[in-house]
C-alpha positions, -999 to +999 in steps of 0.1 A: -138+524-638-110+496-629-106+501-596-136+488-580-126+452-598-093+461-587-105+463-550-129+431-557-104+408-566-081+420-535-115+415-515-117+378-528-085+367-526-083+382-490-118+360-483-107+329-492-069+332-480-077+321-444-093+285-460-065+284-487-037+284-457-055+261-434-059+234-465-021+240-472-014+235-437-031+210-427-037+191-466-010+196-490+018+200-465+014+163-452+012+149-481+041+169-494+060+152-459+042+116-470+059+119-506+097+130-497+093+102-469+083+078-496+120+086-508+137+077-477+155+041-469+148+022-440+172-003-424+165-022-396+170+004-370+168+038-383+152+055-415+181+076-436+165+104-457+185+098-491+168+096-526+160+067-538+134+044-556+138+014-537+105+016-518+084+015-552+103-014-569+096-033-538+062-023-543+059-027-579+082-062-578+059-075-553+033-101-563+016-092-529+012-056-537-011-065-572-031-094-549-036-066-524-050-039-546-074-061-564-091-075-530-092-032-527-106-029-559-130-058-555-142-049-519-152-012-536-174-022-565-193-050-540-200-024-518-206+006-542-231-021-561-251-026-529-250+009-512-260+020-543-291-001-553-302+002-517-293+039-516-310+048-547-345+026-537-345+044-502-339+080-518-367+074-543-391+060-517-386+095-497-387+119-523-414+105-547-436+083-522-437+102-492-458+132-502-455+153-468-420+171-462-424+168-423-427+130-430-396+130-451-377+145-431-389+124-404-380+094-421-345+110-439-337+113-399-350+083-387-324+063-412-293+084-400-300+071-364-281+042-368-250+060-385-251+090-353-234+057-334-196+046-340-186+028-369-165+002-346-196-003-324-219-010-356-193-032-376-187-051-343-221-061-335-226-077-367-195-106-352-221-125-329-251-121-349-232-136-380-209-161-357-211-200-360-233-203-327-245-168-334-281-153-342-281-161-374-271-197-375-293-204-350-320-192-367-314-210-397-311-245-378-344-236-363-362-232-394-344-263-410-327-243-433-293-261-428-282-288-406-252-274-392-236-240-389-227-217-421-188-213-417-185-183-445-211-156-430-177-142-404-145-139-411-150-138-446-150-117-478-192-119-473-190-100-435-161-075-445-187-061-479-219-065-453-197-041-427-189-017-454-224-016-468-240-016-433-218+016-423-214+034-459-249+028-474-255+065-458-230+080-477-248+070-509-285+079-494-281+116-488-268+128-521-288+107-540-319+120-516-307+157-522-306+153-561-342+132-563-356+165-545-347+189-566-361+173-596-391+191-613-421+168-604-436+187-638-412+162-655-427+134-641-461+144-650-452+153-685-436+120-692-468+105-675-493+122-700-471+113-730-479+078-721-445+067-701-453+040-678-434+039-647-408+017-655-400+048-686-399+074-665-381+059-635-348+050-666-356+078-691-359+108-660-354+097-627-320+083-634-309+104-662-313+133-633-301+118-609-267+105-619-248+138-603-262+126-568-250+090-575-220+098-588-210+118-554-220+089-532-205+067-555-168+090-548-178+094-512-183+053-509-154+040-533-131+066-512-140+055-480-137+018-489-104+020-506-091+036-479-104+017-445-084-010-428-099-016-398-132-031-410-112-057-431-089-069-405-117-076-377-147-086-401-120-111-417-106-121-387-075-113-408-078-138-435-075-111-459-059-074-464-066-042-489-038-014-493-051+001-460-036-030-441-007-032-461+000+004-451-011+000-412+011-035-411+043-014-426+037+015-397+033-010-370+065-021-383+081+010-382+085+009-418+073+045-425+091+052-461+074+016-470+040+026-458+044+063-474+049+049-507+023+029-507+001+056-494+010+078-525-001+049-551-034+047-534-038+085-532-028+084-571-053+053-578-081+071-555-072+099-578-076+084-613-105+067-604-122+101-589-108+119-627-129+086-646-158+092-623-161+131-631-162+120-672-197+104-665-213+137-653-205+173-645-210+171-606-209+209-602-246+216-612-251+196-579-224+214-559 
């Protein structure tokens, strides 16, 4: 009686082994290599494979590190706030105000059209719009709202967050919309029959049932923003930095051990953030 069970277990291991090998080679092994290099020593001319903690001591002893991490969390939190509001609103409209499934799919695909282009193109497209002599300032001056061009529209934290929201909103819309489409409409009808108004149904029925989708979108957005460095460099005019930018600068200076140490700290930070988020909701039901 035990033989079929053993065969099933062996078949399961054989089926999962190719994916496990791929993940080990392209995910686990590179992370292990980065962790090893982070303990190496670097000089002006070479990298010495000697085990030491100088990179981490310098990292935690520099005030720049803490400033950069604060900027990283600031961008991640602000981007999350705007993307969750926009993503929830768009998903709610598609799921509950569009009755036809055909129109739901069509409008959802319409939302994805801008995201079929390169992130770099969509990001850079904001520069002529937000510039000192750009479309936004010209329109505001012509309307009499301002007397002179606004300087903070471009090359500022505002432009960085705006670009992040533009680039990563879809990662919030998709999981929330997917979760809302699974909500049983009879629950909403029951709440309405029980005397609940629209706001009560939204807060007490829809939002709790949408938490898994919100959490999945949050993980996507936060992790992507925390690792993005190109957007910060371009949209801030190199006046601000995040952890990804710090890693990029070290690599450009051939300081691979220092860059590896920063990358490991960033990875641990992201994993801690994801672990905290997963404590609030069980996303296995969604997956």
